[in-house]
Wavefront OBJ file of the C-alpha trace (Angstrom):
o trace
v 27.143 5.752 -19.010
v 26.895 9.478 -19.626
v 24.817 11.000 -16.820
v 23.738 13.824 -19.121
v 21.973 11.512 -21.613
v 18.205 11.812 -21.660
v 16.273 8.957 -20.053
v 13.345 7.264 -21.766
v 10.008 6.195 -20.293
v 11.298 2.597 -20.314
v 14.346 3.690 -18.285
v 12.088 5.401 -15.764
v 9.814 2.373 -15.543
v 12.792 0.057 -14.912
v 13.930 2.278 -12.034
v 10.423 2.335 -10.523
v 10.265 -1.481 -10.813
v 13.628 -1.683 -8.985
v 12.270 0.648 -6.306
v 9.247 -1.639 -5.892
v 11.541 -4.627 -5.356
v 13.564 -2.663 -2.803
v 10.357 -1.677 -0.983
v 9.212 -5.320 -1.013
v 12.560 -6.338 0.474
v 12.090 -3.809 3.284
v 14.778 -1.359 2.208
v 12.281 1.457 1.603
v 9.196 2.565 3.489
v 6.037 3.301 1.545
v 6.687 7.035 1.895
v 10.272 6.661 0.669
v 9.097 4.548 -2.252
v 6.451 7.120 -3.208
v 8.927 9.973 -3.013
v 11.583 8.154 -5.034
v 9.095 6.891 -7.625
v 7.900 10.469 -8.157
v 11.534 11.485 -8.592
v 12.091 8.696 -11.107
v 9.063 9.712 -13.169
v 10.238 13.346 -13.118
v 13.839 12.420 -14.074
v 15.125 13.803 -17.367
v 18.608 12.277 -17.463
v 20.359 9.091 -16.408
v 22.064 11.153 -13.710
v 18.651 12.076 -12.289
v 17.653 8.388 -12.266
v 20.929 7.378 -10.617
v 20.337 9.901 -7.837
v 17.044 8.165 -6.947
v 18.755 4.805 -6.358
v 22.267 5.885 -5.335
v 22.065 4.480 -1.783
v 20.461 1.149 -2.757
v 22.192 -2.113 -3.781
v 22.515 -2.563 -7.537
v 20.626 -5.865 -7.599
v 17.426 -5.759 -5.530
v 17.055 -9.493 -4.922
v 14.293 -10.521 -2.567
v 15.314 -12.617 0.420
v 13.044 -15.540 -0.480
v 12.634 -16.900 -3.967
v 9.161 -17.854 -5.269
v 10.190 -21.537 -5.262
v 11.070 -21.268 -1.562
v 7.607 -19.828 -0.817
v 5.927 -22.632 -2.758
v 7.909 -25.249 -0.845
v 6.842 -23.703 2.467
v 3.216 -23.728 1.336
v 3.461 -27.414 0.393
v 4.945 -28.262 3.794
v 2.091 -26.456 5.565
v -0.427 -28.273 3.355
v 1.187 -31.663 4.096
v 1.091 -30.984 7.845
v -2.577 -29.984 7.608
v -3.449 -33.168 5.688
v -1.546 -35.334 8.182
v -3.354 -33.618 11.064
v -6.748 -34.263 9.468
v -5.906 -37.919 8.891
v -4.768 -38.368 12.497
v -7.904 -36.640 13.800
v -10.046 -38.883 11.577
v -8.302 -41.999 12.900
v -8.656 -40.798 16.477
v -12.373 -40.129 16.017
v -12.885 -43.550 14.404
v -11.009 -45.284 17.239
v -13.058 -43.622 19.980
v -16.453 -44.569 18.551
l 1 2 3 4 5 6 7 8 9 10 11 12 13 14 15 16 17 18 19 20 21 22 23 24 25 26 27 28 29 30 31 32 33 34 35 36 37 38 39 40 41 42 43 44 45 46 47 48 49 50 51 52 53 54 55 56 57 58 59 60 61 62 63 64 65 66 67 68 69 70 71 72 73 74 75 76 77 78 79 80 81 82 83 84 85 86 87 88 89 90 91 92 93 94 95
């Protein structure tokens, strides 16, 4: 891609969304994210946008997928339900 081509608002927004994913993954601090996002919004060319993300991996994949988080939540819920049932049985047995 020609680094001298002008970037569009959609291009800038995609870069800021990538920066948000990198910040969520712990690769950027809040200050670094703010600074880079400001640079992305001020970028005029694709070269300017590339400079904002040059030291970051190309594909900002989060370490845990949403399905993995849902599975963990279901496990916690199942443990809580089992605990309540056992406590209920214990209380009924001691009466």
